[in-house]
C-alpha positions, -999 to 999 in steps of 0.1 A, spaced: 168 504 54 154 478 38 120 493 18 109 461 6 72 452 18 72 427 45 60 390 28 51 364 53 58 329 44 28 305 53 29 268 44 -5 248 41 2 218 57 18 240 89 -13 261 92 -34 229 90 -13 212 115 -13 239 142 -34 230 172 -37 191 156 -26 162 178 -10 136 159 -32 105 167 -3 80 158 3 51 140 -26 24 125 -16 1 104 -42 0 73 -39 -9 38 -41 24 12 -51 27 -21 -39 51 -47 -64 55 -72 -43 82 -91 -11 54 -90 -30 22 -94 -15 11 -60 -18 -5 -28 5 7 1 6 -13 36 26 -9 66 30 -31 94 49 -11 116 61 29 119 100 20 114 126 35 96 132 12 61 144 7 29 127 -6 -2 138 -31 -19 120 -41 -53 108 -77 -59 97 -72 -96 72 -50 -116 44 -53 -94 60 -63 -56 81 -37 -37 89 -51 -1 102 -22 27 124 -39 55 134 -25 83 167 -10 88 182 -29 117 162 -59 111 156 -62 78 122 -73 85 92 -66 69 80 -31 77 52 -30 47 49 -35 7 37 -14 -22 16 -38 -49 15 -17 -86 -10 -25 -109 -42 -30 -88 -65 -34 -115 -46 -58 -132 -45 -81 -105 -78 -77 -98 -88 -88 -138 -61 -113 -133 -82 -128 -104 -113 -122 -126 -137 -142 -112 -114 -159 -86 -122 -134 -60 -146 -140 -29 -161 -119 -4 -148 -115 31 -183 -100 42 -213 -100 17 -222 -62 28 -191 -46 23 -176 -69 -5 -141 -72 9 -115 -89 -6 -82 -102 22 -49 -89 4 -34 -123 0 -57 -132 -32 -36 -97 -47 -6 -120 -39 -16 -144 -53 -29 -128 -83 7 -112 -88 25 -147 -82 5 -159 -115 14 -135 -139 52 -140 -132 75 -165 -144 94 -193 -123 115 -164 -101 113 -184 -68 130 -154 -47 97 -135 -54 74 -159 -48 88 -167 -14 82 -129 -6 45 -130 -21 40 -165 -2 55 -148 29 37 -114 29 4 -134 21 11 -153 53 14 -118 69 -21 -101 58 -39 -132 62 -64 -118 83 -63 -81 64 -90 -69 41 -99 -41 22 -132 -28 6 -137 -38 -30 -151 -2 -36 -119 16 -21 -103 1 -49 -121 14 -80 -96 34 -107 -94 75 -107 -124 88 -128 -107 100 -162 
């Protein structure tokens, strides 16, 4: 006979998910203030990561080796590199195009032609994607 008290194990995430419907995949850029990086997934596919340089990691599909997404690190440094060269897509929300961040990343590296090709391809693939500048604010210390 077991005389130990019964301890119910609850998982907060599982409790939160009970009764909620999954909304599906939505492609949009996400900036982590704590990590100072931006991730963006084009589609919801199994993938692997390939680090291109200190700033860029690309996510490639397992079966096709096509872009699934990317991660840009050091967003604050990229914005500093852009300095006065940033431009607004819409004045009312202060958005910037992701391509400007790729341009800034290319300015920070030496003649790494393989990396430059990745930056250019991703800039082309995200040429219609913007993010609000206020979302790119660093975490409070």
